[in-house]
RODO-2510 file (C-alpha; in nm, 4 decimals, decimal comma):
residues 94
     n   res          X          Y          Z
     1     m    12,1815     9,9432     9,4673
     2     l    12,0899     9,6807     9,7158
     3     t    11,9860     9,3342     9,6503
     4     a    11,8546     9,0632     9,8708
     5     p    11,6930     8,7196     9,7553
     6     t    11,4507     8,7063    10,0546
     7     v    11,2623     8,9585    10,2768
     8     a    11,4494     8,8765    10,5831
     9     e    11,7802     8,9644    10,4121
    10     a    11,6428     9,2796    10,2644
    11     a    11,5271     9,3707    10,5966
    12     a    11,8553     9,3133    10,7753
    13     l    12,0357     9,5193    10,4925
    14     l    11,8051     9,8193    10,5723
    15     l    11,8631     9,8049    10,9313
    16     d    12,2125     9,9719    10,8442
    17     f    12,1299    10,1453    10,5493
    18     p    12,2111    10,5355    10,6205
    19     w    12,0447    10,6894    10,3496
    20     t    11,6784    10,7403    10,2369
    21     l    11,5519    10,4555    10,0107
    22     d    11,4241    10,6063     9,6757
    23     a    11,2658    10,2973     9,5081
    24     a    11,2456     9,9228     9,5316
    25     l    11,1731     9,6452     9,2917
    26     l    10,9952     9,3851     9,4429
    27     d    10,8476     9,0516     9,3379
    28     v    10,5039     8,9906     9,4133
    29     v    10,5611     8,6338     9,5347
    30     l    10,8424     8,6250     9,8104
    31     p    10,9519     8,3624    10,0303
    32     g    10,7657     8,4203    10,3476
    33     t    10,5601     8,6879    10,2456
    34     s    10,4397     8,8667     9,9360
    35     g    10,6010     9,1866     9,7751
    36     l    10,2840     9,3648     9,8443
    37     v    10,3056     9,3142    10,2068
    38     y    10,6833     9,4029    10,2163
    39     a    10,6099     9,7112     9,9854
    40     e    10,3634     9,8457    10,2651
    41     q    10,6235     9,7590    10,5263
    42     l    10,8854     9,9623    10,3203
    43     r    10,6706    10,2680    10,2749
    44     q    10,6144    10,2754    10,6816
    45     r    10,9669    10,2942    10,7256
    46     y    11,0495    10,5113    10,4071
    47     p    10,7392    10,7082    10,3314
    48     a    10,8876    10,8569    10,0020
    49     a    10,9940    10,5275     9,8660
    50     r    10,8298    10,4235     9,5450
    51     v    10,7895    10,0373     9,4459
    52     v    10,7676     9,8499     9,1267
    53     l    10,6368     9,4991     9,1403
    54     m    10,7315     9,2350     8,9275
    55     t    10,5696     8,8791     8,8833
    56     g    10,5548     8,5881     8,6376
    57     w    10,2150     8,4961     8,7028
    58     l     9,8977     8,6220     8,9295
    59     e     9,5296     8,5748     8,9038
    60     p     9,3611     8,8413     8,7295
    61     e     9,2229     8,9958     9,0390
    62     k     9,5426     8,9885     9,2320
    63     l     9,7205     9,1522     8,9465
    64     e     9,4510     9,4119     8,9439
    65     a     9,4870     9,4740     9,3010
    66     a     9,8988     9,4965     9,2448
    67     r     9,8646     9,7393     8,9639
    68     r     9,6557     9,9976     9,1811
    69     r     9,9678     9,9977     9,3957
    70     g    10,1834    10,1247     9,1181
    71     p    10,3640     9,9744     8,8064
    72     v    10,3389     9,5800     8,7603
    73     l    10,6041     9,4655     8,5185
    74     l    10,5320     9,0889     8,3872
    75     k    10,8276     8,8384     8,3464
    76     p    10,9950     8,8308     8,1448
    77     f    11,0390     9,1922     8,0995
    78     t    11,2795     9,4226     7,8898
    79     p    11,5296     9,6355     8,0169
    80     r    11,3147     9,9272     7,8571
    81     a    10,9967     9,8213     8,0431
    82     l    11,2146     9,8204     8,3661
    83     i    11,3310    10,2016     8,2851
    84     e    10,9657    10,3133     8,1976
    85     a    10,8467    10,2041     8,5070
    86     v    11,1179    10,3512     8,6958
    87     e    11,0445    10,6827     8,5162
    88     a    10,6538    10,6296     8,5894
    89     i    10,7454    10,5959     8,9642
    90     s    10,9639    10,8979     8,9611
    91     a    10,7289    11,1139     8,7893
    92     s    10,4619    11,0470     9,0307
    93     g    10,6305    11,2334     9,3182
    94     p    10,6114    11,1561     9,6799
***
């Protein structure tokens, strides 16, 4: 597992990442960009990567747009909700 507080730090970590990226948990609101934008960048580099988004607040239309891309966890969420979201993306296949 890799963790990074900013997109720039995540990108730097992934430059030297020698394995396939299977999954990412991204906040929708990130410093300098959005999780939605970064999710697309990850998918370009790692086409098989699945993404779970999380957010503390989104306008209804933005939340719906995020949900069309995959699971969205509303903060605060339980460990069980995270497990279920990961199971859902794992079952969806590449």
